[in-house]
N, C-alpha and C positions, 0 to 999 in steps of 0.2 A: 341498445344498438350503438349508441354513441361511445360507450365505454370501450368499444373495440377500435376506436380511432386513435392513432398515435402519430405524433409529429416529432421530428428530431431537427434541432436548429442550434448551430454552434454559437451564434451571436446572441448574447443575452437580451439586447434591445429588440432584435427581430423576433426572438422567442416570445417576449412579452406582448408585442404587437399581435402576434398570432393568437395568443391566449385571449386577449381582449376581443379580437375579431370573432373567435369561436364562441365566447360568452355572449356576444351580442346576438348571435343567431340561435342561442338557446342550448348550446352544448355544454354540459356540466363537467365538473372535475378537470377544468382546463389546466390546472397545475400539473396534473399527471399525464394529461393528453399530450402536451408539448414539452418534451424533454430538452433541457439546455445541455447539449453534449456534442462531442465530435461523432459524426455519423458512423464511421467504420468501427471505432472502438466500442460504441454503444451496441452496434449489431453483433460484434464478436462476443460481448459479455452477456447480452440479454435476448438476442433474437435468433441468431443462426441455430438451426435445428431445434428451436423451441417454439417459434411462432410462424404462422403463415397468414398472409393477408389476401383478401378478396380483390383489393385494388391498391396500387401504389402510384402516387402522383408526385412528381418532383421537378425541380429546376436547379440542378447541381451547379456548383461553381465551375467556371471554365478556366482552370489553372493550367498553364503550360507546365511541362515536366520540370523545367528549371525552378519554378515557383511552388511546386508541390512538396510540402514539408516531408523530409525523409521518414520521420517517425510515422506519420499518417500514411504515407505511401506504402511503407512496409506492411502495415496492417491491411490496407486495401488490397495489395497484391496477394497477401496470404489468403484473404477471403475469396479472391478471384480464382485461386488454385482449386477451391472447392468445386468449381465448374469445369475443372480440367484445363483451365487456361494458363498460359505462360506469358504474362505481359512483359514487354521490353522496356528498357530504361526511358525511351522517348514517349511512353504512354502518358497522355494528359489525364487530368483528374476526373473528367466526366465519364471516362470509360469504366473505371471500377464502380462509380456511382450507378451507372446503368446496369452493369452485370450483377452487382450485389443486390440491387433493388429487385431485379428479376428473380434472384434466388429466394427472395422472401415471399414470393407469390404462392398461392395455393394452386392446385392442379387446374382449376378453372379461372385463375386470376387474370386481371386486366392491368395493363401498364399505360401511363400517360406521362411522358417526360419531355422537357424542353432540352435539346442538346444541339451542339454545333453541327452544321451541315457537313463538316469534315467526316462524319460517319460514312458518307457516300464514297469517299475517295482516298483518305490517308492510309498509308501502309500499316501504321501502328494499330489501326482499328480493324485490320483484315481478320484477325482471329475472332474479334467481337462480332463482325458481320456473320461469320459462319455460325457462331454460337446463337445469335438471334434467329437465324434461319432455321435452326434445329429446335430451339427452345419454344418458339411461338408458332402456333398453327396459322395465325393470320396477323399481318403487319400492315399498318397504314401510316404513311409518312406525309405530313402536311408541311408544305414549303411555302415560302413567301417571296414575291418579286422584290419587295422593298425590305430594308433592314428593320428588324423588329425593335431592337433596343436602341433608343436614341443616343447618339454620341459614341456608340461602340461599333467599329467596323468588323462585325462578326455575323456571318450568315447563320441562322438557326433554323431548326425544324422541330416539329412536334411529332414524336414517335409514339404511336398507339399500338399496343400489342395485346393479342388475345391468345391465351395458352391453349385451352382445349374446349372452350364453350361455344365453338362455332362449327356449323356443319360444312363450311367451306374453308379452303386454305389457299394461301398465296400472299402476295404483296401488291400494294398499289400506292401511287403517289398522287396527291391532290395538291394543286397549287392555287394560292390566293394572292391577291395583290398585297394586302397587309392584314393586320389583326382586325381592323374595322370591317374589312371585307369578310373575314371569317365569321365575325359576329352577325353580320347581315345575312349571311348565307349558311347559317348553321344547319338548316334543313338539307342543304345540298350535301354536306358532309355525312349526315345520317343516311341519306339516300345512297351515296356512294359506298358507305360502310356496309350496307346490306345488299349491294349489287354485285353478285358473283362474277358477272361478265367483266367487271373492272379489275378483277384479280389477275395477277401475272404469276407464272410459276416461279417459286423461290429457287435460287441457285445456292446450293449448300457448299460451295467452295468459298475461298477468300476473295473472290473477284469483287471489284468495285460496284457500287450500286447505282452509278450514273446510268447504267443500262435500263433502270426502271422508269426513266423518263420516256422511254420508247413504248411503242405499241407491242402487243404480244407477238405478232408475226415478225416484227423487226427483231425482237429479242431472240426468238427461235432461229431466225436466219443467222444471227451472229454466232450462236452456239453451234449451229450446223457447220458453219464455215471453219470454226476452230477445230472441228473433228476431221477435216480433210487431211488425209495422210500425206498428200503430195505438196501441201502448202508449207513453205518455209517461214521461219520467223527471222527477225533481224539478227538475233543472236547467232544464227547459223551463217550469216553473211558478213557480220561485222562485230567488233568490240566497241563499246561506247564508254568513254571516261570523261571526267570533268576537265575543264580547261585549266590553264595555269593559275595557280593561287599565289599571287605576289606577296600578299600580306598588307599591301597598301598601294592601290593602283595609281593614286594621284602623285605618288613619288616614282614608282617604277615604270609607269607607262607615260611616254612623252610623245608630243607631236614631232613631226619631222623638223620643223623650225627649231624647237627646243633642243632636240638631240644634237643638231649641228651647232647651235649657238653655245651649248655647254661642252662641246667637243666630246660627246659620249658615243658617237656612232661606232667606234671601234669595239666598244663593249656592249653593243646593243643588237637586238634581232628584230625582225619584223613581226608584228602581231595584229590580229583582228580583234576588235573590242565590242562591236555591236552589230545588230542585224542590218542596219542601214548600209554597212560596208559589204554585205553579201546580197547582191541584187538578183543574180541568176541561180542556176543549179551548178554552174561552173565558176570557180574563182580563179581567174587567169592572171598572168603576170601583168597584163594591161590593166586589169582591175586594181591590182596593188599599186601600180605606178600612178593610177589616176586619182588615188586618195589625196585629198588636199594636204598641203604641208602643215596646215593648222590642226589637222585631224590626229587624234591619238592613234599612232600606228607603229611606234617603236618601243621595244621592251628593253629597259636597262637591265642587263643580265651579265654581270661581270663573271669572269672565270674564277675558279676556286684557287685563288692566289692571295698571298699576303697583301695588305693594302699598300705597303711600301713598294711593291713591284709594278703598280699601275702608273700610267701617265699622271702628271700633276692634276689635270682637269678631272680625271676620274677620282683621284684621292680627295679632291676638294668636294665633289658631289657626295661621296660616301660620308665625309665629315659633316656635310650639310644635313644628310639624313639622320645622323646621330644627334645633331643639335636640335632638330625638331621632333625627336622622339620616335622616329620610324623604327629604329633598332630595338625599342622597348615594346613594340606591339607583339602580341602573342605569337603569331606565325613567324615573325622574324626572330624573336627571342629564343625560340626553341631550336633554331638552326645552329650548326657549328660556326658558320660565318653568316651573320644576319643578312648580308647583302647578296648571298649566293642563292638564287631561286632554284629549288629542285624541280625536276620533271618538266622541262620546257620543250619536250619533244614535239616535232612537227607532225600533225595528223594527216592522214590521207584525205579526210573530209571533215567538214564542220556540220554540226547539227544545233539548231537554235534551241536553247533551254526554255525560253519563255516566248510565246508567240501570240499573235492576235488572230489572224485569219486561219492559218494552218501551219503545221510544222513542215520543214523540208531539210534535206541533206544537200550540202554543197561540196562538190569535189574540189579539193585543194590542189591547184596546179602551180603553187608558189612555195617559197621556203618559209612562209609565215605560220606561226602558231596562233593561239587565241587565249583570251582571258576566260575566267570561269563563268562568265555570262553565257558562254557558248560551250557545247560539249565537243570533245575531240573524238573522231571516229577512225578506227584502224580497220581497213577492209581485209577480209580473208583473201579476196582475189582482186588485187589492185588494178590489174589490166582490164577488169570489167567495171571499173569505177563509174564511168559515165552512164552505163546501163543501170547500175544499182541506184544511183541518185535520181535518175529519171523514173525508174520503176517505183520508187517510194511514193511518188505523186500519183496515187490512184484512189478511187472512191472507197475501196475496202480499207486500205491502210489509214486513210484520213478518218474514216468512221471509227475505227478501233482506237485511234489516237485520242479521240474525244472521250472514249469509254475508259481507257487505261490511264490517261493523264489526269490532272487535277486543276481545279480553278478555285482559289481562295477568295475571290472577289476581284472587282476591277476588270473582269472580262478576259484576263490573261490566262492562257493555257500553259501549264508547266509540265514538262516531261523530264523525269530523272533518268539516268542511264539504264537502270533495271527495267523501267517502264518502256523505254524505247526498244530494248532487246526482246520484249514480249510481243511486239507488234508483228502481225503477219505481213509478209511482203511477197508479192507474186513475181517470181523471177523467170518462169518459163515463158519463152517467146520474147524476152526483153531485148534480144539482139535485133529485133525488128523495129525497135524504137528509134525515131529520129532525134537523137540526143541534142544535137545542135539547135534544132527547131524548138525543142522543149525549153532549152536554156533561154532562147530568145523570147518565147512566150512568157516565161516566168519574169523576165526583165520588163515585160510590158504589162505585168499583173493580170494575165489572162488565164487564171487557174481553171475556169470551166472549159476552155479550149484544150488545155492540157489533159484534163480528165476525160474529155470525149475521146482523145487519142489513146491514152493509156488504158482506159477501161475496155475499149474495143480490142486492143492488141493483147493485153495481159489477162483481163478477166473473162472476156468472151472467148477469144481464140486460144489463150494460154490455159485457162482453167476450165473452159467449157461451161461457164455460168450462163443462166438464162437472162434475157433482157430485163425481165421483171425483177430479178434478184439484184442486178446491177443498178437499176433505177432506185430500188429500195435502199441500197447502200449509200447512194448519192444523197438520198433524202435523209437518211440517218445522220450523215455528216452535217448537212445543212441545218437540220433541226437542232442538234446538240450545239453546234457552233453558234447559231443564231441565239439560242437561249443564253449561252455564256456571254456573248457580246451585248445582248440586250440588258443584262444585269450590270454591265459596265456603265450603261447610259442612264440607269434609273435615278 
């Protein structure tokens, strides 16, 4: 039986430790059992289409795509193509480890692998999520409240997969405080493993797996809502783009005092830099004027002219930028004129890229643009702007924002433009919203009061949803938000 055990380890020292460990527990032929080799090359030459395993256990390296050696990556991606997958350049190393290990399993094989929690939410793993949903009959994901690997700020999960040896199918998530809790409550895992009532229906799309932290009825409600033909997505009402990329904010973004002192106002525009400057759902000229003179709110954005044509103070500041190396930074170096920032257009609205409590859209009633810490929004119908930003704050949209967004740790929810554009937004009946009142409530941090208002007008009266469904959506948002925020405090 032991002769069918095989290990592959690239590090010679780690391979020898593994051999000694196996020998201590009585497994013979350890020199053959643990191969010192690069995993993907060994699989290609010795295993693919030649061997199948009853079980695969692994803890692959978590290399970012920049650190994934090109030669190894090419082999890994070639093997992934055997599963019909087309990995993209941003794919990290753990993804092909997971896929190729799966391909080595027998028809009734089992998988246990430690992988980053990014599996739940990153876009480059979308194809992998769909592959796993189709390849395995049953999946169990064990997550942890605390970080597992000391000194490494990386959330991990244990992915357990059963191919075809189970009478039940679906997916479930089991959460423990830490690995010690897992050891103490191993029986609980076994009990859940065999409890079909804990299984949730697998989604065979590329959707994120954050949804599996929810109950079955909550998951089914979200899927039902997405099928509503009258429900619009944000993409139908707005375009979302990144904010201004300066190349070096500490040079190009100045306080009002600095812009005046350096005589740069004539070559500067107003700019919003952080969420604290966006208090309501409306950003008014009074809000812009109220920004403290010490706050970063001016963008040094010279016209596309030769340096010699600028006033002396502007020439001096451009020279200063060259002296401290700003002109040599990548974003500046690739420009025709390093000091001319491209794409500084003023958006109709702002949308926070990273949020704590909840995302929001803020209508821009000023001539200010924003840095790339904030997304720029171009509305399809600008004259309905106040209705759209108010309608965005409802329990349904906020619930989906937690499912579609991502959180890498620290409790912060990140939403990229493509993720925002997928969000459903109820527009019907939005002309009945008191947009001024909603702006005031947002400034007073009374989100629950806002949701009471918008859920009634948009979800109940606009979409005809039942009270129980609306309450469930509110609970979904709270549940996923609180789970995210609690991980920040751990």
